[in-house]
C-alpha positions in Angstrom: 3.0 38.1 20.3 1.9 34.8 21.9 0.6 33.5 18.6 3.8 34.4 16.9 5.9 32.6 19.6 3.7 29.5 19.2 4.3 29.4 15.4 8.1 29.9 15.5 8.9 26.4 16.8 6.7 24.9 14.0 8.5 26.8 11.3 11.8 25.8 12.9 10.8 22.1 12.7 9.7 22.5 9.1 12.9 24.3 8.1 15.2 21.7 9.8 13.4 18.7 8.3 13.3 20.3 4.9 17.0 21.0 5.0 17.7 17.4 6.3 15.6 15.9 3.5 17.4 18.0 0.9 20.8 17.0 2.2 19.8 13.4 2.2 18.8 13.7 -1.4 22.1 15.3 -2.3 24.0 12.6 -0.4 22.1 9.9 -2.3 23.1 11.5 -5.6 26.7 11.7 -4.5 26.6 8.1 -3.2 25.5 6.5 -6.5 24.8 8.6 -9.5 23.9 5.4 -11.5 21.2 4.4 -9.1 19.9 7.9 -8.9 19.6 7.9 -12.7 17.9 4.5 -12.7 15.3 5.7 -10.2 14.7 9.0 -12.1 14.4 7.0 -15.3 11.9 4.6 -13.6 9.8 7.5 -12.3 9.8 9.3 -15.7 8.9 6.0 -17.5 6.0 5.5 -15.2 4.7 9.0 -15.7 5.0 8.8 -19.5 3.5 5.3 -19.7 0.6 6.0 -17.4 -0.2 9.2 -19.2 -0.1 7.4 -22.5 -2.5 4.7 -21.2 -4.9 7.2 -19.7 -4.8 9.4 -22.8 -5.6 6.5 -25.2 -8.3 5.2 -22.9 -10.1 8.5 -22.5 -9.7 9.2 -26.2 -11.3 5.9 -27.0 -14.2 6.5 -24.6 -14.7 10.0 -26.0 -15.4 8.6 -29.4 -18.8 7.3 -28.3 -21.3 10.2 -28.9 -23.3 11.0 -25.8 -21.8 8.1 -23.8 -18.2 9.2 -23.6 -18.8 12.2 -21.4 -21.1 10.2 -19.0 -18.5 7.4 -18.6 -15.6 9.8 -18.1 -17.5 11.9 -15.5 -18.6 8.8 -13.6 -15.0 7.5 -13.8 -13.8 10.7 -12.1 -16.4 10.5 -9.3 -15.6 6.8 -8.6 -11.8 7.4 -8.7 -11.8 10.2 -6.2 -14.3 8.5 -3.9 -12.1 5.4 -3.7 -9.0 7.4 -3.4 -10.5 9.3 -0.5 -11.2 6.0 1.3 -7.6 4.8 0.6 -6.2 8.1 1.8 -8.2 7.9 5.0 -6.8 4.4 5.7 -3.3 5.5 4.8 -3.5 8.5 7.0 -4.8 6.4 9.9 -2.0 3.9 9.7 0.8 6.5 9.2 -0.6 8.9 11.8 -0.8 6.2 14.5 2.8 5.1 13.8 4.1 8.7 13.6 2.3 9.9 16.7 2.8 7.0 19.1 5.5 4.7 17.7 8.1 7.2 16.7 11.4 8.1 18.4 11.3 11.7 17.2 7.9 12.2 18.7 9.0 10.9 22.1 12.1 13.1 21.9 10.1 16.2 21.0 7.7 15.7 23.9 10.6 16.1 26.3 11.6 19.5 24.9 10.2 22.9 26.0 7.9 22.8 23.0 4.1 22.8 23.3 2.3 19.5 22.6 0.2 21.4 20.1 3.3 22.3 18.1 4.5 18.7 18.2 1.2 17.5 16.9 1.1 20.1 14.2 4.4 19.0 12.8 3.6 15.3 13.0 0.2 16.0 11.4 1.9 17.8 8.4 4.5 15.1 8.1 1.9 12.2 8.2 -0.4 13.9 5.7 2.5 14.5 3.2 3.8 10.9 3.6 0.3 9.5 3.1 -0.6 11.7 0.1 2.4 11.9 -2.1 1.5 8.6 -3.8 -2.0 9.9 -4.4 -0.6 13.0 -6.1 1.8 10.8 -8.1 -1.1 8.6 -9.3 -3.6 11.2 -10.4 -1.2 13.6 -12.1 -1.0 11.6 -15.4 -4.8 11.0 -15.2 -5.7 14.7 -14.9 -3.1 15.7 -17.5 -4.7 13.2 -20.0 -8.2 14.3 -19.1 -7.3 18.0 -19.7 -5.7 17.2 -23.0 -8.6 15.1 -24.3 -11.1 17.8 -23.2 -8.9 20.6 -24.6 -9.1 22.7 -21.4 -7.3 26.1 -20.9 -4.0 26.4 -19.1 -5.6 27.7 -15.9 -7.4 24.3 -15.4 -4.2 22.7 -14.2 -3.5 25.4 -11.7 -7.0 25.2 -10.3 -6.7 21.4 -10.1 -3.5 21.5 -8.2 -5.0 23.9 -5.6 -8.2 21.8 -5.2 -6.1 18.7 -4.8 -4.1 20.4 -2.0 -7.3 21.3 -0.2 -8.7 17.8 -0.7 -5.8 15.9 1.0 -6.2 17.8 4.2 -9.6 16.3 5.0 -8.6 12.6 5.1 -5.4 13.8 7.0 -7.5 15.3 9.7 -9.9 12.4 9.9 -7.0 9.9 9.9 -5.3 11.7 12.7 -8.5 11.9 14.8 -9.2 8.2 14.3 -5.5 7.4 15.2 -5.8 9.3 18.5 -9.2 7.6 19.3 -7.8 4.2 18.6 -4.6 4.8 20.6 -6.6 6.1 23.5 -9.1 3.2 23.8 -7.3 0.3 22.1 -6.6 -1.6 25.4 -10.3 -1.7 26.3 -12.0 -5.1 25.5 -15.3 -3.4 24.7 -13.6 -1.1 22.2 -11.8 -4.0 20.5 -15.0 -6.0 20.2 -16.9 -2.9 18.8 -14.1 -2.2 16.4 -14.0 -5.7 15.1 -17.8 -5.9 14.8 -17.9 -2.6 12.9 -15.3 -3.8 10.5 -17.2 -7.1 9.8 -20.4 -5.2 9.3 -18.8 -2.8 6.9 -17.2 -5.6 5.0 -20.5 -7.5 4.7 -22.3 -4.3 3.5 -19.6 -3.7 0.9 -19.7 -7.2 -0.3 -23.5 -7.0 -0.7 -23.5 -3.6 -2.2 -20.9 -4.2 -4.9 -22.1 -7.7 -5.9 -22.0 -7.7 -9.6 -25.3 -8.0 -11.5 -25.4 -9.1 -15.1 -27.2 -6.8 -17.4 -30.3 -8.1 -19.3 -29.4 -9.1 -22.8 -32.5 -7.4 -24.2 -31.5 -4.1 -22.6 -28.0 -4.4 -23.9 -29.2 -5.0 -27.4 -31.9 -2.3 -27.6 -31.5 0.5 -25.1 -28.0 1.7 -24.6 -28.7 4.4 -21.9 -30.7 2.0 -19.8 -28.0 -0.6 -20.1 -25.4 2.0 -19.0 -27.5 3.0 -16.0 -27.9 -0.6 -15.0 -24.2 -1.3 -15.3 -23.3 1.9 -13.3 -26.0 1.5 -10.6 -23.5 0.4 -8.0 -21.5 3.6 -8.4 -24.3 6.0 -7.7 -23.1 6.4 -4.1 -20.2 8.4 -5.4 -22.7 11.1 -6.4 -23.7 11.7 -2.7 -23.4 15.5 -2.4 -21.9 15.4 1.1 -18.7 13.5 0.1 -15.6 15.5 -0.2 -14.7 13.5 -3.4 -18.0 14.8 -4.9 -17.0 18.4 -4.3 -13.6 17.9 -5.8 -14.9 16.0 -8.9 -17.7 18.4 -9.5 -15.4 21.4 -9.3 -12.8 19.8 -11.7 -15.4 18.7 -14.2 -17.4 21.9 -14.2 -14.2 24.0 -14.6 -13.2 21.8 -17.6 -16.6 22.4 -19.1 -16.4 26.2 -18.6 -19.1 26.3 -15.9 -17.1 28.6 -13.6 -19.9 29.6 -11.3 -20.7 26.0 -10.3 -17.0 25.1 -10.1 -16.3 28.0 -7.8 -19.2 27.0 -5.6 -17.9 23.5 -5.0 -14.4 24.8 -4.5 -15.7 27.2 -1.9 -17.5 24.3 -0.1 -14.3 22.3 -0.2 -12.3 25.3 1.1 -14.7 25.9 4.0 -14.6 22.4 5.3 -10.8 22.2 4.9 -10.4 25.4 6.9 -12.8 24.3 9.6 -11.4 20.9 10.2 -7.8 22.0 9.6 -8.2 24.8 12.2 -9.9 22.3 14.6 -6.9 19.9 14.3 -4.3 22.7 14.6 -5.9 24.2 17.7 -7.6 21.4 19.6 -5.9 18.1 18.9 -2.7 18.8 20.7 -3.9 18.2 24.2 -5.9 15.1 23.3 -2.8 13.8 21.5 -0.6 14.3 24.6 -3.1 12.5 26.9 -3.3 9.6 24.4 0.5 9.4 24.0 0.8 9.2 27.8 -1.7 6.4 27.9 -0.1 4.5 25.1 3.4 4.8 26.6 2.3 3.8 30.1 0.2 0.9 28.9 1.5 -2.4 30.1 1.3 -5.4 27.8 2.4 -8.2 30.1 0.0 -7.8 33.0 -2.6 -10.3 31.8 0.2 -12.7 30.9 1.7 -12.6 34.3 -1.7 -13.2 36.0 -2.3 -16.2 33.7 1.1 -17.6 34.4 0.6 -17.3 38.2 -2.7 -19.0 38.0 -1.7 -21.9 35.7 1.5 -22.4 37.6 3.9 -22.2 34.6 4.2 -21.6 30.9 1.9 -23.4 28.6 2.9 -23.6 24.9 0.5 -21.7 22.7 -0.8 -22.5 19.3 2.2 -21.1 17.5 4.6 -23.2 19.6 2.6 -26.4 18.9 2.6 -25.7 15.2 6.3 -24.9 15.2 7.0 -28.2 17.1 5.6 -30.1 14.2 8.1 -28.6 11.8 10.6 -31.2 12.6 12.9 -30.4 9.8 13.9 -27.0 11.4 15.9 -26.8 14.6 14.8 -25.3 17.9 16.8 -22.1 17.1 14.9 -21.6 13.9 11.6 -22.2 15.7 12.4 -19.5 18.3 13.4 -17.0 15.7 10.4 -17.6 13.5 8.1 -17.3 16.5 9.7 -14.1 17.5 9.2 -12.6 14.0 5.6 -13.8 13.8 4.8 -12.3 17.2 6.5 -9.0 16.3 4.5 -8.9 13.1 1.2 -9.6 14.8 1.8 -7.0 17.5 2.4 -4.3 15.0 -1.1 -3.5 13.8 0.3 -1.2 11.0 2.0 -4.1 9.3 -0.6 -6.7 9.1 -3.3 -4.1 8.7 -1.7 -2.9 5.5 -1.2 -6.4 4.3 -4.8 -7.3 4.9 -6.0 -4.2 3.2 -3.9 -4.8 0.0 -4.6 -8.5 -0.4 -8.1 -8.1 1.0 -9.1 -5.7 -1.9 -7.6 -8.1 -4.3 -9.4 -11.0 -2.7 -12.8 -9.1 -2.9 -12.1 -8.5 -6.6 -11.3 -12.2 -7.3 -14.3 -13.4 -5.4 -16.4 -11.1 -7.5 -15.3 -13.0 -10.7 -17.9 -15.7 -10.1 -20.6 -13.2 -10.9 -19.6 -12.6 -14.5 -17.5 -15.6 -15.5 -20.4 -17.0 -17.5 -20.0 -14.1 -19.9 -16.4 -15.0 -20.7 -16.8 -17.4 -23.6 -13.5 -16.6 -25.3 -10.3 -18.3 -24.2 -8.5 -15.0 -25.2 -10.2 -13.0 -22.5 -10.0 -15.8 -19.9 -6.2 -16.0 -20.4 -5.8 -12.2 -20.4 -7.8 -11.8 -17.1 -5.7 -14.6 -15.5 -2.5 -12.9 -16.5 -3.8 -9.5 -15.2 -4.7 -11.2 -11.9 -1.2 -12.6 -11.7 0.3 -9.2 -12.4 -1.9 -7.6 -9.7 -1.0 -10.2 -7.1 2.7 -10.1 -7.9 2.8 -6.3 -7.8 1.0 -6.3 -4.4 3.5 -8.9 -3.2 6.4 -6.7 -4.5 5.0 -3.8 -2.5 4.6 -5.8 0.7 8.0 -7.5 0.5 9.7 -4.1 0.0 7.6 -2.6 2.9 7.9 -5.4 5.4 10.6 -8.0 4.4 13.3 -5.6 3.3 13.6 -3.8 6.7 13.6 -7.0 8.8 17.4 -7.2 9.0 17.8 -3.5 9.8 15.2 -3.7 12.6 17.6 -5.9 14.6 19.3 -2.5 15.0 22.3 -2.0 17.3 21.5 -5.3 19.0 22.7 -7.1 15.9 26.0 -7.9 17.5 24.1 -9.9 20.1 22.5 -12.0 17.4 25.8 -12.4 15.8 27.3 -13.9 18.9 24.5 -16.5 19.1 25.3 -20.1 18.1 23.1 -20.0 15.0 25.0 -17.0 13.5 23.7 -14.2 11.2 23.7 -16.3 8.1 21.2 -18.7 9.6 19.1 -15.8 10.9 18.8 -14.4 7.4 18.0 -17.8 5.9 15.2 -18.3 8.5 13.8 -14.9 7.7 13.8 -15.7 4.0 12.1 -19.0 4.3 9.5 -17.7 6.8 8.6 -14.7 4.7 8.5 -16.7 1.6 6.3 -19.5 3.1 3.9 -17.0 4.7 3.4 -14.9 1.6 3.2 -18.0 -0.6 0.1 -19.2 1.4 -1.7 -16.0 0.4 -0.5 -15.6 -3.2 -1.0 -19.2 -4.1 -4.5 -19.3 -2.6 -5.5 -16.1 -4.5 -4.2 -17.3 -7.9 -5.7 -20.8 -7.5 -9.1 -19.3 -6.6 -8.9 -16.9 -9.5 -8.1 -19.6 -12.0 -10.8 -21.8 -10.6 -13.4 -19.1 -10.8 -12.4 -18.4 -14.4 -13.1 -22.1 -15.2 -9.6 -22.8 -16.4 -8.4 -26.5 -16.7 -6.3 -27.8 -13.9 -3.2 -27.8 -16.1 -3.4 -24.0 -16.4 -4.2 -23.7 -12.7 -1.0 -25.7 -12.0 0.9 -23.5 -14.4 -0.2 -20.2 -12.7 0.4 -21.7 -9.3 3.9 -22.7 -10.2 4.6 -19.2 -11.7 3.3 -17.4 -8.6 5.3 -19.7 -6.3 8.6 -18.9 -8.2 7.8 -15.2 -8.2 7.0 -15.3 -4.5 10.4 -16.7 -3.5 12.2 -14.6 -6.0 10.7 -11.3 -4.6 11.4 -12.4 -1.0 14.9 -13.3 -1.9 15.5 -9.9 -3.5 14.0 -8.1 -0.5 16.0 -10.1 2.1 19.3 -9.9 0.2 19.0 -6.1 -0.5 18.0 -5.6 3.1 21.4 -7.1 4.2 23.3 -5.3 1.5 21.8 -1.8 2.3 21.0 -1.9 6.1 20.0 1.1 8.2 20.8 0.0 11.8 20.3 3.4 13.3 16.6 3.6 12.4 13.7 1.7 14.1 10.9 3.0 11.9 10.3 0.5 9.0 8.8 3.3 6.8 12.0 5.4 7.0 14.2 2.3 6.4 12.3 1.6 3.2 12.4 5.2 2.0 16.2 5.0 1.8 18.6 4.0 -0.9 18.2 0.2 -0.6 14.4 0.3 -0.2 14.0 2.4 -3.4 16.2 0.0 -5.3 14.3 -3.0 -4.0 11.0 -1.5 -5.1 12.3 -0.6 -8.6 13.9 -3.9 -9.1 10.9 -5.9 -7.9 8.5 -4.0 -10.0 10.7 -4.3 -13.1 11.0 -8.0 -12.5 7.3 -8.5 -12.2 6.5 -6.6 -15.4 9.3 -8.4 -17.3 8.2 -11.8 -16.1 4.6 -11.3 -17.0 5.5 -9.9 -20.4 7.8 -12.8 -21.1 5.2 -15.4 -20.0 2.4 -13.6 -21.8 4.3 -13.6 -25.1 5.5 -17.2 -25.0 3.1 -19.2 -22.8 0.0 -17.1 -23.0 -1.8 -19.5 -25.3 -2.0 -17.1 -28.2 -0.2 -19.4 -30.6 0.7 -23.0 -31.1 4.5 -22.7 -31.1 5.6 -25.1 -28.3 9.2 -23.9 -28.7 8.2 -20.3 -27.8 6.5 -21.5 -24.7 9.5 -23.6 -23.5 11.9 -20.7 -24.2 9.7 -18.2 -22.4 9.4 -20.4 -19.3 13.1 -21.1 -19.3 13.8 -17.4 -19.5 11.3 -16.7 -16.7 13.0 -19.3 -14.5 16.4 -17.9 -15.2 15.3 -14.3 -14.6 13.7 -15.4 -11.3 16.8 -17.3 -10.2 19.0 -14.2 -10.9 16.7 -11.8 -9.1 16.0 -14.0 -6.1 19.3 -15.8 -5.7 21.9 -13.2 -6.6 21.0 -10.5 -4.0 20.5 -13.2 -1.3 23.9 -14.7 -2.1 25.6 -11.4 -2.0 24.0 -10.5 1.3 25.1 -13.8 2.8 28.7 -13.1 1.7 28.6 -9.7 3.2 27.5 -11.2 6.6 31.1 -12.5 7.0 32.1 -8.9 7.7 29.4 -8.6 10.3 30.4 -11.8 12.0 34.2 -11.0 12.0 
């Protein structure tokens, strides 16, 4: 009876939130059928296009006798290993925000509901939020793999069940790490140890994945030895105690008809999932409550007050000194920019995700120096440069949607106070646009310049790609800021939920479509594949016009709408 009474509140929370989500989906459909159709078309196009690319790639690899199966299997092991790591990071970030920086969690803790039930619901919600993109990504890959291998129909059902078991493990580990970080984050020794651990892991990863060119004699004479040499750095994915190894082995052996081995690895995955899932559902609740109490009672201004009393007044910090040198902006713009920068820095979930996305891209670009001597053809040099530009722009589109779009909405119900200030809402939005554009330009321009330099491109091409990424940076930030004003959500203080609404989805779709269209336009006209100067001029002009429309039009419409806010 006691167990049943403890489960009923959890089912009530699941039912209420499921109904709320369904009603929001229906409201979105009724609000704009055109936008709903565009989003559905975008999702369907991605699934079809990614499936086609995966299918053609796997079919091409399968043509090599003896090597195709080895390459495909190693691809599966590497893919699931890296996805496990990304899922762990995603669960860590989302769990920390959902458990300790969420108004719903604070409200639920005041109700006559056990803390274990609150944690169970937030754990399920965080795992689903962190894993839906993972499922969305691997679905076309597994469908293409099954079609190439000619697997029976039950392969897809087994794969869905194994994937559902797999996503629980990084969810439990992410929630546990989030609770540990929240409990000890204010301790200086913990901060130093955490930073030192991150630096050591980064150094080990850079050393381990350092590219090593294969011997030309091996490449020309012994194919299997060359393949083993090229795949030497991926052997860690075959470690038998990795959950990704259990999932990959079970999927591959089921596809090959080795049911006994597949069932064994599925049973291993099931046993660990049940053990750690039961541990989280029965033991994490009390630890979560103690950590939430510590986080909410933690004072952030005590050290500052002590320093102020000792120094006898306020001393300008580094940010104030840097802002004072920007003489072209007024004092009001300095104050707003400093406020946004400090808010961004204090929110670990924001700059942590930014560092992770651009950090992975930076590691890849730095690794170009290890094999650029093998790129003798201008065709491949140009192609890699455009692929790097696409990756950098898509990362920026993701970050502007995630962090720049909700900036206006995060002012919340205090927006009327900002509107009464002498600078006005229009200037506030403009300052946010220029600050976000300048900060993101420093990262994107540096990555693209480094990429082109490592590829050995002439400075004229370096300047070309630098100008392109600068235009795309301000266009994407303009679209995010403008759409954030056009579709605000002033009732929500969680950036993740603001982005998941109508305007955030439109911003992501529009930004992604703009990046793909711009790269295709520049690749066709100014990619260096032909000698027609007219095509290059027309493509560049088309790119500039498209960027102007995407970046200027939403921002202009947003500024016009601000007149209603100020009235």
